[in-house]
N, C-alpha and C positions, 0 to 999 in steps of 0.2 A: 689809429696808431696801433701797430701790432706789437705784441709782447716781445717777440724776438728782436725788434728794432730798438727796444728800450732797455733790454737787460744790461748791456755793457755800460751805457753812458749815464744812466739815471740812478744807479744804486738799487734798482728793483731786484736784480739778481741776488744781492745780499739779503734782501727781505725774504726771498724764497728760501735761501740757504739757512736762514735763522728760524725757519718753520712758521713764519707768519702766513695767515690766510690771504694771499695776494690775488687780486683780480684786476684785469685791465678791461675797461668798458669805454670804447671810444677814446677820448683824450683824458680819461680819468683813471686814477689809481685808487683802488679800494682795499682797505685792510679790515677784514671782518673779525668778529668775535673778540673785540677789545673790551676787557672787563672794566666796570666803573660802578659807582654807587648812585642809587636814586634817592629821592627825598626821604624814603623810609629806611635808608641805609641798607637796602637790599642789594645783593650782587646781581647785576644785569649786564648785558653785552650789547655793544653797538658797533657801528662801522664808521671808520674815518675815510674821508674822500678828499683827494687832492687833484688839481689839474696838472697834467704832465705833458703839456703841449710843447714845452721847451726842454732843451737838453739838461738843464739844471733848474732848480727852483727859482722862479722870478717873483714869488710872493710868499710871505710867511704864513698866510692864513690857510686853514683847512675847513672842510665841511664835516658835519657829523650827523649820522642817522641813529636816532634813539631818543630816550627820555632826557630830561635836563640832568646833566651830570652834577653830582653834589660832592662836597668834601666830607670828612669824617664827622662833621657836626650836623650833617643833613641839610646844609644850606647850599644853594646853587653856587657853582664855581664862577663867580662874577669876574674874577681876575682872568679867566680863560674865555668866557662866553662873550662874543662881540654882539651877537643878536640871535634871537630864537624865532625865526620866521621860516615856515615851511616853503620850500622852493623846489621846482622841477628842473633838474639840470639836463634832462633829455636822456635817451638811452635807458629809460626805466629807472633812473636815479632820482629819488625824491629825498631831499635832505631836510633836517629839522633845525639845525643850528649852524652858526658860523663861529669858529674859534680863531683867536688871535694870540699868538705867543711869539713876539718879535725878538729874534736873536741879533747879536752884533759880533761878527759879520753875519750875512745871510747864510742860511743852511747850504752847505756845499753840494749835497746830493739829496735825493728824495729819501734815502735811507736815514740820514740824520734828522731830516724834517719829520718823517712819519714816526720814528722811534721816540723822538722827543715828546710828541703828543701822546703816544701810547704810554710812555712812562708816567706822564703827568696824571692821566686818567687811572691807570692800573695801580699807581702808587697809593691813591686814596682807597681803592678797593682792597688792596693787600693789608691795610691796617686791620681789617676785620676778617679778611679771607686770604691768608698768607699764600695759599696755593694758586690763587687766581693768576692767569697768564694769557696773553694774546698769542703766544707761540704754541699753537695747538698742533701744528703739523698736518692739519687737514688739507686735502687737495680740493682746489676750486676748479671746476670744469673749464677748459679753455674755450673762450668765445671767439677765437680766431677763425674767421670764415675759411681761410686758406690752409689751416693746419690739418695735417693728416692724422694727428693724434687727438684723442679725446681729452687729454689733460697734458699740462706742460711738462717737458722733460727736465725736471729740476736736477736730475743726476748729472746731466751734461753741463748745466749752468754752474753747479758746484765745482766741477772739475775744469771749468772754463774751456770747454772744447766745442762750444756751439758752432763756431766758424768751421771747424773740421767736420762736424756733423752735416753741415750744409752741402758737402761734397757728394753726399748720397741723395740729396733732396730731389724729388721729382722722378726718380728712376722707376721704370716699370719692370718689375721682377717676376720671373716665372719660376715655379718650383714643380718639377715633373717627378711625381712619386712622393706620396705622403706616408710611406712606411716609417721605419725608425729614423733613418737619417734625415729624410725630407721634413719630418715634423719638427726636428730639432733646428733645422735651418730656418724654418718659419719662426720658431721661438725667438731667434736672434734678429732676423730681418724685420720682424714686426715691431721691434723696439727702436727702429731707425726712422728717418724722414722720407723714405722712398715713397713715390707717389702712388703706386699700385702694387699689390702682391697677388699674382694669379696662381691658383692651386690646380694641379691636374692629377687626378687619380680616379679610376672607376671602381675602386674597391670599397667595401663597407668597413666601418669601424667595429672590430670584433674584440673579444675579451683579451686575446693574446696581444693585440695592438696596444692595449693599455699598459702593458709591462715593458714596452720599448718606445714609449712616447713621453714627452715632457709633462710634468704635472701629474695630477691624479684625477680620476673620474669615478663616478658612482656606478654600481651595478645596474641601477635603473636607467642610467644614461646609455650604457652599453646595450641594454635590452631594446632600445629604440631602433637599433639596426640601421642607422643612418650612414650615408656615405662619409668616408674619411674627410673629404674636403669640406663637407657641411659641418661636421663636428669641429674641425679645427678653425673654420671660419667663425663659428659661434664663440669659441674660446678666445681667439685673438682679436676679434672685432671689439672686444671690450677695451682694447688699447688703441688699435689702429683702425681708422675709418674705412680704408679702401682695400679690403681683402675680397677678391673675386674668386668664387669657386667654380670649377669645371668638373663635374662628376663624369669624366670620360677618361679612357686610356688613349693616349696620343697614338695615332696610327696614320696610314697614308690618306685617310679620308678627312682628317681634321687638322692637318699640319698648319693650316691657315690661322689657327688660333694663336700661333706664335708670332705672327707677322708684326705686331705692334710693340713687342717687348724690347727692352734695352739690354737685359742680361738674364741668363737662364741657369738655374741649378738643375742637374740631372741626377736622380738617385733611384734608378731602376736597374734591373739586372737582365732584361730581355735584350740580347745582343743585336738581333736583326732590327728591332725598332730603334734601338739606341743609335745605330749607324744612320738610319733614316733621319732621325732628329738632328744628328750632327750635320748631315749634308744640308738640311733645310736651314739651320742656323748659320752655316757658312755662307750659303747663298744670300742670306739676309744681312750679312756682315754683323751678326750679333755674337758678342763674346759669351762663353759659357764655361761652367765647371762641371766635370763629370766626377761623381763620387764612387769609390770602390771600397767594399768592406769584405774581407775574407776571414772567417773564423773556422779553425779546425781543432779536432781533438788530438791531443798528444798524451796518450796514456789516460790519466785521470785529471788532466789539466787542459786548458784551452790556449791555443796560440792564435794571435790575430794580427792582421795587416790592414792598415787604413791608407787608402790612396786618394790623392787630390790632383786632378789633372785640369789645367786651365787651357782653353783654346781661345785665341783672339784673332781679329782680322789680320794682324801682323805675323801670326805664327799658328799654323793649322796642322801641318803634316805629321807632327810628332805623335798625334793621337792614333795614327794608323801604323806606327812603327813598333807595335808590340806593347806599348804602355797600357793601352786599353784593349781588353778582350771583347770581341763581339760574338763570342760563342754562347750558345744556350745550353751547352752540355757540361759534363763533369770536368773537362779540361780547363775550365775557367776557375782560376785560383780565387776569384772574388765572388763566385756564385756558390754559396752553401745555404742550407736552411737554418743555420744558427744565427740568431740575432741577439745581441747583448746591448742593453741600453747604454752602458758606459761607452762602448765603441761606436754606437750610432751617434751619440752626442759628440764624441771626439771627432768622428768623420765630419760632422756638421761644423764643428768649431774650426777645423783646418780649412774647410771650404769657405766659410764666412770670412775668416781672416784673410785668405788669399783674395777673395772678392774685394774686401776693403783695401787691401794693398793695391789692387788694380786701379782703384779710383782715388788713390792718394790719401786715404784715411790713415793707414799705417805706412811707415817707412819701409821700403823694400829694396834692400841692397843686393839680393841674390837674383831677383827676377826669374826665379824658377817657374817652369810651366808644369812640372810634375814632381810630386814628392810622395814618399811612402813612410809611414810610421810603423815600426815593428814592435809589438808589445814585449815579446820575450827578451829582446836585447835593448829595449828602451832607447831606440835610435830613430832619428828622422834621416832618410836618404833622399837627396835631390838627384833623381835619375837623369834629368835633362835640364840644362840651364841655357 
C-alpha cells in the first residue's frame, strides 16, 4: 500500500500535518517517537503500529514496539496491554505488545485511532515530563519504491493538492543551461513529482555562479571546480531521486539527448544553437519554454526585462516572429553580461508557472504564449495570445 493511496481516505494526511512521525511499511502504519513511562518511571519512546489494509479501521487493537508501558505509579498499564508477546509482522516490523482500547462506536479514521493511543501513553509520561510529545515534526524517509522523492511531500498534503500534483507526475524534463535562470528552474521543478530531470551545461561552477544561484555554497565547494550540472545534481538529489546530469553544451552533435524528453526549459543566450534546439524539439513534438533576461544600466540604476515564451505542438511560428532573438550580437536586447539573482529567479518563476499552466496545475484563462515583465514600470505584457 503506497502512502499516496492512503492519505485522503485513512486520516494519515492529518497525522502528517500534525507533525507525527508517520511511516507506511507494507500494510502497516507506524507512529514513531511516542513518549511513555517504563517501570523505573523513566521517559522512553516507542512505536505504535496499526494495520491499514482497509479504508477505515476494522479493528480497535494496535501493536507496540518498546518496553512495557507503565502508569505514573510504575506499574504496567494492564488496562491497555492485551498481551506482551514478541511477534514478527514482516517487512522488518517486530512488535513487543498488543494494545486494546475499544471505543463505541469504532474509530472513524486512523487519525482518531492512533492519536487516542498516543494520548493514553503520553499522558502518563507528561505527569513527570510535561514537555514530552510525539509531535516531533521529524521526517521519516519515504519507503515508496515508485516515489521520485526521498521523503513525503507533506506540504502538498497539508494544502490538499496531492491530486493536482499528480498532473506533473512522470514527466521527463530537460533544462538546457544551468546559469542563473536554469538553476532556479531546477530549484522549483525538483520539488515536484516529475519522473526525471535532465540537466545540460558544459560549464564549470565558478565563484560568480554562486551569487546568481539558489541557496548558498562554501568556498571549498567552489574550489572543487566541478561542472555546474554535477554541482546542482549533488544539491537537489538530496530531495529528488532522478536528476540526470549531462556535462555538455547542446550542439548539432548531441541533439539526440533530447529525444526522450516530454518538456524542455531553455535558458541559454547563444542564438544559433537556440534555433537549432527549437527545430529539433519541434520535429519531436516536444513543448518547450525559452527564457529571456535583459538587464541594462540606466544612469546609476538597472533596468530589466524578463521574457517567457512557450512553444507547443499546436503553436510554433510565433517564436520566429521577433519575439525571440537568435542573434549572438549586441542587437539582442536579452543578451547582456549583467546577471542579477532576483531577475534570474523571477525569470524561472514565470517559466515554471507557465509550464504548470500548460499541464493544468494552475488555471490559465489567457493562454498566452509570450509575456514580458518590465521592472521599471512593474508591468507584465502579453505580447501574443
